[in-house]
C-alpha positions in Angstrom: -17.4 -30.4 -6.7 -17.1 -26.9 -5.9 -14.3 -24.7 -6.7 -13.6 -22.3 -4.3 -13.3 -18.7 -5.3 -9.1 -17.7 -4.9 -10.2 -15.8 -1.8 -11.5 -18.3 0.1 -8.4 -20.4 -0.7 -6.1 -20.6 2.4 -2.0 -21.1 2.1 1.7 -20.6 3.3 2.8 -17.4 1.6 6.0 -16.3 1.1 6.7 -11.9 0.9 10.2 -10.2 -0.3 9.8 -6.8 0.5 12.2 -4.4 -0.4 12.5 -2.8 3.3 14.5 0.6 4.8 16.6 -0.9 7.5 15.6 1.3 10.9 14.0 0.8 14.0 9.9 -0.1 14.1 9.7 -1.0 10.4 9.4 -4.6 11.3 7.0 -3.6 13.7 5.1 -2.0 11.2 5.0 -4.6 8.6 3.9 -7.2 11.4 1.7 -5.3 12.8 -0.2 -5.1 9.6 0.1 -9.0 9.2 -1.4 -9.4 12.5 -4.4 -6.7 12.1 -5.4 -9.4 9.4 -4.7 -12.2 11.3 -1.8 -13.4 9.4 1.1 -15.4 11.3 4.6 -15.2 10.9 6.5 -18.3 10.7 9.5 -17.2 9.9 11.3 -13.4 9.0 14.8 -13.4 7.0 16.4 -9.8 6.9 19.7 -10.2 4.8 22.9 -7.0 5.0 22.5 -4.4 7.2 22.4 -0.6 5.7 21.3 1.9 8.3 18.5 3.9 6.2 18.6 2.4 3.1 16.4 -0.4 1.5 17.6 -3.8 2.2 15.7 -7.2 1.2 12.9 -8.5 4.0 11.7 -12.2 3.4 8.8 -13.3 5.4 6.7 -16.9 5.3 3.8 -16.9 7.5 1.7 -19.7 8.6 -1.4 -20.4 6.5 -3.6 -17.5 6.0 -6.6 -16.9 3.5 -5.9 -15.3 0.1 -8.4 -12.2 1.1 -6.8 -11.5 4.8 -3.2 -11.6 2.5 -4.9 -9.3 -0.4 -5.6 -6.7 2.0 -2.6 -6.7 4.1 -0.4 -6.7 1.2 -2.0 -3.4 0.4 -1.4 -2.3 3.4 2.1 -2.6 3.1 2.7 -1.1 -0.2 1.2 2.1 1.1 4.0 1.8 3.6 6.9 4.8 3.0 9.4 2.4 4.3 8.7 -0.6 2.2 10.2 0.4 -1.6 9.3 -1.1 -4.8 6.8 -3.6 -5.5 6.6 -6.4 -2.6 6.7 -10.0 -3.9 4.2 -12.4 -2.9 4.5 -16.5 -3.9 1.5 -19.0 -2.6 3.6 -21.8 -0.7 1.7 -25.2 -1.1 3.0 -28.2 1.6 2.8 -28.8 5.0 3.2 -25.9 7.7 7.1 -24.9 8.1 8.6 -27.2 11.5 
């Protein structure tokens, strides 16, 4: 039985960002996911402080770890993302 390299595995992913609340921010982040073949299952933004950082949670459909790592690196480079983004692999079925 061959063990797959981590970059080849597919999983659902949970992301939590602290992002500036202003028009176009979600578009930048979701665009990076799309460019890396990652489909978004759900997005939650709590709070509303225009121009300030607010929590942004994104759950993805199944995606390759290598694609997720590339996307996360590009998202970290955005000036609208503050602090270190959190990523957690989620085991189980696709969200309904």
